[in-house]
Each structure stands twice: as C-alpha cells, then as structure tokens.
C-alpha positions, 0 to 999 in steps of 0.5 A: 298284012304283016305276019303275026308273031306270037310268043311261042309256036308249036314245032310239029314233027314230020307227019310221015314219021308220026304216022309210022308210029300210028300205024304200029299202034293200029296194029297192036291196039296197045294205046296206054298203060306203060306201052313200048313208046312210053318206055322208049321215050323214058329211056331216050330221055335218060340218055339225053339228060344222063340221069338215072330215072325218068317217069313220064306222066300226063302233064307237068301238073301231074308230075308235080302232084306225084312228086310232092306225094312221093317226097312226103311233102304234105303240110307246107311248101316254100316257094317263090311267087314269081312262077306260073300259076300251077306252081301254087295251084298244085300244092293248094289243090293237094291241101299243102300250104304254099308259103311265099318267099320273095326274090333274093331272100333266103329260102327254106325247105321243103322248097319248090324252085322254078328255073324261070325262063330256063335260068338255073335257080339252084339251092343247096337244101333238102328236100327240094323239088325243081320245076324245070319246065323251062329248062329242057336243054339247060346245062350247068357246068356242062351237065343237065340241070335235071341232075340237081336236087332231090327231084325235078318235074318238067312239062312237055306242053305243046308250047315248049321247046320239046313237046308231046302235045300234053305230057310231062315227067318226073326226073330223079337220081333216087331209084326208090323215089322213082319207083314210088312215082311209077306205081303212084302214076298207075293207081298204086298197082303192085301187079294186077291184084295188089297195091303199094298204096294210094295212086292216081291215073297219071299214065302217058298215052302211046300217042303222046309218047310217039309225039315226044319221040318225034320231037326228040329226034329234032331237039338238037336242031331246035336247040341250035335255032333257039341259040341263034335267035337268042344270040341275035336278040342278045346282040341287038338288045345288049343282053347275055342270056343263054339256054332260055326257052323264053326271052325276057325283056326288062322295062323301067315300069309297068306303064312302059310295059303296057305302052310297049304291048300296045306298040307290039300288038299294033305291029302284029307282034304278041309278047307275053307278060311272063309271069304276071301277076305275082302269085302272092297277090292271087293266093295270099296276102303276104307282101313280096315287093321284089317279085311284084315289081319284076312281074310288072316290068317284064315282057317275053319276046317271041322265041320259036323254031320258025322265026326268020331273020326278017322276023327277028329283025322286026322284033328287035327294031320294035323292042328297041323303040319301046325300051 
C-alpha cells in the first residue's frame, strides 16, 4: 500500500528534550500565568525575528482578538476574502463588521492583511494588522516580516512550520501596544488587586511554551528542509516560490481542481484547497470575482519536514499529470 501524504504533518521534537522541561514543571508546579518558559519563549522569538515585543497567547485566534481590541478597532475592519475562516470569524465574534475588498483592489484602513501561504502582502497604510500565521520565516529585504505594520499576529498551531501544539503571539514594535496586550491577555490585571481594564484569559501555558522552545531549537533545520522541498517543486513545476509554508498550485478551472483531487487521492496524496470557499460567499453577499475565482482554482501540495525525495518525486509526477 502506498504511503499516505497529507498536506501537512506535525514535526515532533526530541521527546527527551521535552521531558526535561516537564520534569522541571513537576518540581515547580508553576504551570501557567506568565511562567519562566513563556518568558523564555518570548525572549527567544524576539531575538529570532529581531523585534521589540512578542506577547505569547493561547492561539492565533486569541492573538487577533486581543490585537484588534488593543488597537481600538471596534466598528469595522477591511480585509480580503481570500484567507482562512478565522480572519473573518474573529471580528464578527467581537461585533466588528468585516468589509471585504477583492484581490488587486485598493485597500482601506483599518485593514487586516494576511500573508497568504507566507507571501508578503504589505501596505503603507495605518492602522494595519498583519496575520502572519503562514509567515514565521518570511523575510523582506533580509528582515523578518514581523517588523512591518502596527502589529502582527501569528498562530503556532500543530500544523505550522513552528508549533507549540496550540498557541500564538502578538508581535509589535510599539511598546505601549505590547503592554496593553499583556494585561489584556491576563484578565486586565494591574498587580494582584487592581485592573487596567477589561481583559480575557489568553495566557499560554508552560506546557505549550515548552513545546515551542523545543520547536525553536530545530527551526533552522526545519526551514532548510522546507527550502529544499520548495526548490524541488519549483524545478519540477516551473514556479519560483520561496519562504512559503504552503505550496500552491494553480489550475485552469475548478473542474480541473476537482479532477486533480480525485487523481491525487487515488494515489494516496491529499492536497488541500487553501483557501476555499472565498469568505465573502460565506459571511456576506458582496461580489469579489478575483478572490472567488482564485479560491476555486488552487490546490496546496504536501509540505512538511518528513517528506522524502521519493515522496517529492511522486508528488511532482502526479501534479504534472493533472495540470
């Protein structure tokens, strides 16, 4: 039976290294509430991205909620419909009206921009919030993409190139905004008995931070493997992608996509339609033809650390057969 190849596969750390962290937690019994591992992870991520502030939280979703609140975006947010569902569901959940702007159209502020697949999607407007969940390793002119905009949010979900099981972070060069996010993630606390204002429980646990520290130890090795796979795909398919955490393939029509999926699945390869459907068709009635068409004609190929040369060759061969 042929090996099953999924679009992503969690890279687990060395279990002895993770167990080392667990032993210390069993001794200290300090499991949450801005513990030493959360603080260490934040400091190491600051050095990795060369940014001023990293605020770790329980998920990328919570990171977006807190960032929007801290930035004072309460009425409406402009965004592209070509993104993951949480991009729209978060502002809706908060009572913020999402206003869709189609691909290739002029954007307005306040804007929530997604670096889709890890490809830079930068704008010179303010306020702007970047969803960098696909862009952990993305650089622009040699600098981390996390340095751009008023604020970036990122997910550390288990499917990402960097993972902490569940988790995420708010990244900003604005010290005042970062401090606001810190107390917002902890019920609004200002010391033990006073409060800055309304907050929520968004604290990352020490268990998740420990997994993040283990993942960070191997991120350079993981990135090199991703770069190698991307290079092989580029050579085989004639693309020129880099720094992506999903590898999109573009088909002429939706029928071609559906046909390709049947062929892939028959050969135990399971690509994904990222991102289908276009979110304006789910959460609104505005027409966004460019986003709708793109969402119907893209498949993302498997991209993860454990892929072998044999796996890559098989994926390229079947992709070329379906294009």
